[in-house]
Every structure is written in structure tokens, then in C-alpha cells.
N, C-alpha and C positions, 0 to 999 in steps of 0.2 A: 639766604644761605642754608638755614635749617630746613627750609621746605624741600631742598634738593637732596637732602640726606635720606637714607633708608629710615623707615619708621622707628625701628628699634634703636638705631644710633642716635636719632633725634631725641627720643625719649630718654636715652642715657644722659645726654647733655642737659636736658630739662631737669632731670633728677639731680644732677650736680648743682644746678642753679637753686633747686629747692634746699639743698644742703647749705649753700652759701647764705640763703635767706635765714635758715635756722641759726647759723653762726652769728648773724647780725644781731641776735638777741643778747649778745654778751660783749663786753668791752673789747675793742681792738683799735689798732693804730690807723685804720683806713677809713672808718666811718663811725658816726654816732650810734649808740645803742638803739635798735629798732624793736620795741616791745612786741609788735605783731609779727616780727620776722619769723620766729619759730612756728606760729600758727599758720601762716601762709606757706612756709616751707613744707610743713607736714601735710598741708592740704594738697600740695603738688604730689608728694610721695604717695598719699593714700589714693589719689586719683589714678596715678600710674599703676599702683598695685592692684587696681580693679577688684576692690573688696568683695563685691557681689559675684565676681567671676563671670560677668556677662559676656566677656570676650574670650573666655577659656585661656586666660594668660597662664603660661607654664610656670612651674616653680623656679626653673632656671632663670627665666626672664625677670621674675619678681626679685630674685636674689641679686640679679645684676643691678636693678634699680636701687635696692637698699645699699649695695656697695657704692654706687655712684653718689647717692645722697650722703653717705658717711664720708666719702672722699671729699666732696664739696665742703662739708662741715669741718673735716680735719685739716684740709689744705688752707682754708681761709681763717677758721677760728683757732686752730692749733698749729699754725705754721711754725711756731717756735720749737716744736718737738725735734725736728732734725738738728737744729742748733744745739739743743740740750744734749742729745745723744752724742753729738760731736765733741762737746766740752766735757760732759759728765762721764761718757763712756770712752772718750778718746778714739772714736771711730772715724774712718775715712769719710769724706764728704758724700761720695756716691752711696756708700753703705747706709749712712745715717738718713739720707733722703729716701732710699728704698724702704727702710724700716718705718719712716714716717708715713709712707703710702700704705704699708702693711698694717699700720696702726688703725687705718680706717676699718679694718675687719673686726676690730674689737672695741672701738670707741663707743658704739651704741648697741651693746649686746641685747638689750630688751627688744629691739626691732627684729632681730633674727629669731628670737623665741616667738614673738608675735606672728611672724611669717609661718613658722611651723604649725602653730595653732590654727591660723587662718586657712592654710592648705588642708589641714585635717577636716575642718568644718566644711570647706568647699567640696571635698571628695565625698563627704557623707550627705551632700545636698541638704544641709541643715536648714530647718525652718526659719532660722534667724535671718536668712537672706531673702525670704519670701515677703514681698511688700504687701501681699494680701493677708498674711498671717501676723507679721510683726511690723509695726510702724518704724519709719527711719529713726525717730527719736529714741525708741527703746534700743534699737540696734546701735546707735551712736553712743548711748549711755553705757551699753555693755562693753563696747570696744574702748571707751574712755577709761572706765574703771579697770579694765584688764591692763591697758598700757601703764596707767598710773601705778598699779600694784607691781608690775614688772620692774619699772624703773626704781621703785623703792626697795625691792628685795633682791634684785639681780646684782651681784658684785660688779663694780665698774672701776676703771682706772682713774678717770677724771670726770665725775658726774656733772654734766651740764644739761639740765632738763628744761623743757619749755616753760615750766612754771617759774624758773629762776629769773627769766627776763622781766617779769613784773616788778622786780626790785627797783627798776628805774622810776616807778611811781611813788616810792617812799617819800614822805611818811604816810601816803594814802594807801595803806595796806591793812585796813582794819580787821580783816579776817585771818591775817597771818598767824597770830598767836592761837587761833582756833584750829586751823587745818594745816598750817605750815605750807612749805613749798609744794607738797603733793596736792593740796586742794587747788592751787593755782595751775598745776600741770593738768589736773582733771578737767578744769574748764578750758584750758588751752587745747587739749585733745578734742573735747566736745565741739568747740568752735571750728577746729580744723576739719572735722568730719562734716560739719554743716557747710563749710566753704567748698568742699570738694563734691558735694552732692550734685549730680548731673541735673541740668535745668529741665530736662525732659522727664524727670522723676519727681515724686512727691517730696516737697521740701520740709526741712526740720525747723520750722519757724519758732517752735517752743524752745529749741536749743539756742537760737539766735537771741530770743528775748531773755532767756535765762542768763546768757553770757553778758548781755548789756546790763541786766539787773545786778550781776556780780560786780561789774566795773563800778556801777553807781554806788553800791553799798560800801565798797572799799574807799571810794572817793569821799563820801559824806561822813565816814567814821574813821578819821585818820588816827594813826598810832600816836601815843603820847608817852613822854618820859615819866616814869613812876615818881610819886612824891618823894622828896629828898629830906633826910634828916640833917642836922647841923654837923654831924661827924664827917670829917673830910680826910681823904688820903692824898698826899702830894706825891706825884709820880715823876721820876726822871727816866724817860725811855731812851736808851742809847742806840743810835743807828751808826755803826762805825764805818760802813761801806768798805769792808775787807774783801778784796778781789779774790777770785778763785785760786790763782797761783800762790798768792801770799798765804791764803788760808790753808791750802794743801801743804805748802812747804813748812809752815809752822807746825802742822800736825805730824809731819815727818821728821821733825827735830831741827829744822833750819834755824840756827841761832839768831841771825839777823831778822828773820821773819817773826820769830817768837818775840823778840824785843819790840819790833814795830807794832805787833798786835797788842802786846801788853801796854805799851805807851799810849796807843790809840784809846783803848778802853779806860785806862786810868784818867787820861786827859778829859775825856767826855764825861766820865762819872763824877769827878770831883769839882768840875767847874759848871756853874749855873747861876741863874738869877735868884732862885728860891731854894730854901732848904727842903730836900726831899725826905719823905718817909720810907720810900721804897725805890731802889734803883733797879732797872730791868735791862738785862742783856738778851740778845736774840738767841735763836737755836744754834747749838754747837759752837758757842762763842769761845769757850776756853779750849785751847788746843790739846792740853794734856789729859790723860786718863785720870779720873777722880775715883775715890773709894767712898761711896755714900755711906755704907754700913759703918766704916771706921770713923768718918767725920761726925756721925751722930753721937758716937761714944766719946771721941777724943777731939776737941776743938783744936788742939795743937797741930793736927794733921791738915787743917784748913790752909790752903795756899796763902802765902804772904801777901800776894797782890790783893786778895779779897780783904784781908785784915787791914791793910793800909787804906783801902777805899772806905771801909766801914768806920775806921778811926777818924778819917778826915771829914767825912760827911755826917757821921753819927746817924746813919740810916741802915735799914736792912737791905739786903741784896738778893736778887733772884737771877740766876744765870742759866743759859743753855750749855750743856756739855756732855761729856762721855762718862758714863758710870760703869765701873768694872762689874762684871757678872761673876760672883764668887763660885758659881756652880759650873762654869765652863771656861776652862783655860784655853788660850790660843785665839786665833783669828775668828774661827767659826762660833758665832753667838757668844763671844767673849766680852761684849760690852753692850750697854744700852744707850740709846739717844734719850737724854734725860733733862729735867729741869730741877735745879737745886735752889733751895731757899735758906739763906743764912741770916741768923739773928745778930743783934748788936754785940753779943758775947762770942761771936765767931762760930758758934755751934751750928751745925746743919739742922734746921728745924724740921724739914721734910723734903722728900724727893718724889718726883713723878717720872715714870719711865714710859716712853712712847709705846703704844700698843699697835697702832695701825702703821705698818712699815710700807714705804713706797716700793712697789714691785720693780725689780731690775735696778734699783738704786741702793736700797737698804736690805734687800733680800730677794729670794726667788720663790715663785709659787709651785715648786716642784717637789715638795715634801721630802722624802728620804733621799732624793738625789742631790739635795742642796749641799750636804756636807762634802761629798766628793767633788762637786762642782766648785766649791769654795777654794779648792787647791789649785784650780785652773783659772778662774775668773778673778783677777786681782782688782778690777774696777768696781766690784760690788761689795758693799760693806758687810753684809751678813750680820746685822744687829740681832740681839735677842729682843723679844717682844715682852713688854711689861704686862702685868696682870692686875695691878691694883689701881683703883680710882682714888686719887689723893685729894684731900681738902687742905689747902694752905690757910694760914691765918697770920695777920700782921699784929704788931703790938697795939695798934689802934682798934683791933677787933674786926677788921675787914677779913672776910673769908672769900677765897677764890679757888676755882678749879683751873688747872693748866692743861692745855692741849698743845701739841707740837705740829706745826706746819700742816701737812696733808690731812690731819684728823679733823680740821675745821670744815672740811667739805662734806662730812657725813652726819646728817641729822640723827640717824639711827644710833650712831656711836655716842654722840653728845647726849641724846635722850637717855641712853642706858647709864652713862656716867652720872647725870643729874638725878635720875631716879634711884640709883644705888645710894647716893648721898642722902636723898630724901628718906629712904627706908631706914637710914641710920640716924634720922632726926636732924639732918644738916641741910643747909641751903647756901650756896655761894652768893656773894654780893656782885661778883663779876666773873667773867671768863678771861683767862690770859692765854693768848695765842703767840707762842714763840716760833718764828719763821726764818728760813734762809732761802730767799729766791734768787741768790746771786748767780746760780747756774743758768738762768734763763736770759740773762743779759738785758739789754734795753728793748724788751718785747712787750707784748700785751699780757703775758702771763701774770706778772705781779698785780695788775689791775683786775684780771679775771679772778685771781685768788681772793683778792679783797672783796670783789663783787659777790662771790658765792659765800664768803664768810659772813657777810652781812645778814644772810638768812638765819644764821644761828642766833644772832642777837635779837631779831624780831620774833622768831619762833618761840624762844624761851624767855623773852622779856628781861634779858640780862645784858648790860654793857659788855663789849668785848674789847680788851686792850690788846692791840697787835704790835708786837715788837719784832722788827725785821732787820736783817743785816744791811741790805741795800735798798730798802723801800718796798712797799709803801707802809710807813708806820703811822698809826692813828688810834683813836678810840672810836669804836662804832657804838652808837647809842641804841637803846631798845626800840626806837622809832625808825631805825634805818638811816638816820642822819649821822654825820661824822664830825669829829673835832677837826682842828687844823691837821693837815697831812704833811708828811715829808715828801720830798721829791725822790725819784729814782736816782741811784748812784750819788746820793748826797751824804756827806759826813756831818752828822749833827745830833742834837738831842732834842727831845720833845718834852717840855715841862708842862704837865697838866695835872688837874686835880679831879678826884671823883668823890661825890657825896654818897653816903649810904642810901640805898633805895628801900622803900617800903612797898614791896611787890609780892604778888601771889604766884603760885605755880600755874603755868598756862594750860589750857585745855589740850593743846598739842602735846605738851610734855606728858600729860596723864594718859591720853588715848592714842596718840600717834596716827597711823594710817586708818584706824577705825573711824575717825571723823569723816574721812572721804567716803568710806563705805556707807556711813549713815546718810550723807548727802545723796549718794547714788540711790540708796533704797527709797528715800523720800521722793526724789524726782521720778523714779520708775513707778512707784505706786500712784503718784499724781497722773502721770501720762497714761498708765493702764486704766485708771479710774475715769479719766476724761474720754478715752477710747470706748470704754464700756457704755458710758452715758450717751455718747454720740450714736453708737450702734442701736441702743434702745430707742433713741429719739427718731432715728431713721426708720426703724421697724414700725414704730407707732404711726409715723406719717404714711407709710405704705398701706397699713391696715385701714 
């Protein structure tokens, strides 16, 4: 069937298939995770893009292939986006699906920027594409470091990079605390360029060998959980499974809904097999606006529900909720999405306000136009963005940082958070991630969110405690393994304990993307050195 199609149309569908292979590198409900999926999917894309421009492929045709690749990735990997737009934005089915297709234009922005740079190099007839001047290995290394840098620095809506697929190998990810996910993306791109190299051209066997050595090193040096002290923190993580309608109605003042939400949280918080030291509620669990500044000064302002739970359990409580912004009255930026930590004396010990807001859900990326738009778009929350990196501490001396939902996807943000604390002489014992994935329903999104969040635990060698409204709730350990999980749409609690770790700051936390550039420089110098020695040897033989 494909053979009867025009060449460009056939290539369009092949590119869509490449995008589907890319999406198979992440959890979905249709197939198991395929670690090499992104590598071979990208190999197809790079082959179609005609990197060396030997076929004089036009910019328009190349752009079509990138769109088709992104479409395959979006429709197979992020098929839940139209459903979310329909529920979260209350949009008609047709509109939500059209927007889902349009999302393919922005889901992989780094490849569009790469295309612009590639076109510029082609038009200049750059020596980088001359096999007689530059070896395929040097060329592949250059493109791999370029793409890795782009995916690390270009803003993205939902970052799902080729390096992330390697998480399926956990705990055999020995180099993760050194180079993080970007190092794994670098080798993925390099191997993808090796795989697309035409058979009638000089092959990059050095790249293939380096990739195999990379896999071998990660396999023989598995990640390990840091040594533990005897100090233990007992956690009761509450997963109430509050549905969207019930949640929204309680936030809008529905009496019966408020009562149901309160009863659910109290029932799950006070009943358990062990005595907790810290009870954890998920993102935006409490439906009423809270006044963080006031509660720090006057514990009498703390809601009665919190006091009752603290009294009955004799434990501390951390909850997700809405914090009033005293500097902005009204709907526009009048509140924060926040985490509140209450002590046994009912006093608010500390608060963290979410800094990275979900575009088109918690705000808009239109700068000065946002305020007038807030008067028209009632389905967008327009939260204020926090600015402080908070360090929480329990009575047992456990220190932890808190991130909220979407923030767990960005290693640059977590790295800045942890380095800011390090500059202040502090280091958390674990990372707390409060999340509400109820908007996505029974789809692959909660599992993809969990899968990507695992990278933060291994990159920074810190356990991550994930508290979710509807699942998946668990503790991710620093070797990439997990505790017991809760199921999606399950009303339950997870009672687990954490021991204090004796761990050091990782190389990735200290250097970030610079580690990948060091790898690139070392490999490039080696390849150029080998090339120079080979040429000298050949010249000597001729003489």
C-alpha cells in the first residue's frame, strides 16, 4: 500500500511511525516501555531530514516531516491531552481534539530550532557535511550535543526526552547522578545518528562502540540507596480520590461537597495501623482559601479540621491548598498554589508557593495581556507564582523540599532549588511532590508523570515522596526503585517510613549540563586524535 503512494506522502506516514516509536519510550496503556523506541524513532526522522542535504530536500518538506513525527508522538504518547482539555477547559469534543493535533506543533520545540540551524548550515555548504573533511563521528557528536543542549534549555510544555526512556533500566543507571537525563539523551541522539547513517557511506562504528560501552557501564555500576541512620520518619500519605466535580463544587462553596471532602480527609488521616510522624495531603487538597502569613503569627486562625486531626494523631500535617496573595486582591494572581506545614501546636511552620505554573491551566504565557484575558477566560486559574525556595523541617529533624505537580518534570528547576538551599548551608533529606492528576482520568498520564519524576530522585540522589489525589502515590528511592504503589482512582492511605540518608551532593547537581559538554569534548578530542594518527600512518606508508 505504501509503495503505491507518492514519495512525499509515504515519507509523511513513515515519519508518523517514527513519532510512535519515540512515544513507546514512555509508559502507555497500549504497549510496554521500549527503551530503544526513541533511538530508532529519531533515526527515522534524521534519515528523512536528509541531514547532509544530498537530496536537496526543501525546508518545507523537512518541516512537514517534523510535524508528522510530532503528530505521531502526540497522538500515541499524549492521547490524553484532548480528554484533559475537554474536562479541564470544558471545551467541545471536536475543539479539544483539534487543539490536541495543534499541540504537535509545540510538543517538541527543540527539533524546530534544530531544523532552522540545519537549514542555515546546508545553505552555507558548511564543511561539517563534507565526509572528506569531517568524519561522520565528529558530525554526529556535534549534532548530539546540539540537540541535548536544546532540549535542556528550550522551554517545553511536557518534557519527554529520549534519555528519559532509559529509566526502564533502573537501578542499572550508574551514570545518572553524574550526567542526569541529559547524558542519556546525548547517547540516544548519537546512537540515532549512527542508526540512520546510509549504508553506502562511511559508518560511525566508534559511536556504536561508545553507546554499547555506555550501556555496559550503567549495567555493571547499579545505583544504590545511600547508607541509612537509625532516625526514622513515619509517613501517612493520604490519597482521597476526590473526583473533579466534587473537588470543583467544594471549591465553589457547595456545602455537601465540602462536607464530603472534609470527611474523606479526616477519615483517612486519623485511621491507620501505625502512629504517623507526618500526615501528607496532595496538591490543592483543602478547598478554602488559606492565609499563610496570618497562620504563621496566629495559630488560632488554623482551620478546625487541621486541629482535630493533629490532636487525634499527635502528628504534624502538610497539605496542599490555596494561599492568599496579600499583594493582589481579586481573581487575577490573587492566590498561590501552595504547600502548608503545620506543627503539633497548630502553628504554620512553613509554606512553599508553586513557582512553575501549568500553561493554560494555572496561567497564560502572554505577559501583559494576561490580566485583561483573566476577565474573559473563567476556566484558567491565573495563580500568582512563588519566588522562595522553602526548606521544611519536622520535629524529628528531617528536612525536605516541596515541589508541586508539574515542577517535578524539570531538572533545571529542582537543581536551582537544591543549589539555593546548599548555598544557605542546608540539604534536604527527601523531596516531597504534591500532585493532583485527577484531570487526566484513567489514562497513561499519571504513569508518565511518575516515570519522569523518577529522574529527579536518581539525578540528585534523594528519595521523592509523591502524594497524589487519585494516584499514583509512592516513594521513589534514589536508585530509581519504588515502594508499594497505590492504584489509580483508589481511596486509600500509604503508611511508609523513611530513614535519614547519609549522602553527598551529586555531580549533576553541581555541574548540570556541563557534564555532557565534558563528555562531548573528550570524545571529540579522541576522535580527532585518532583521525590525525591514521592520516599520519597512511602518509608514512605512501612515502
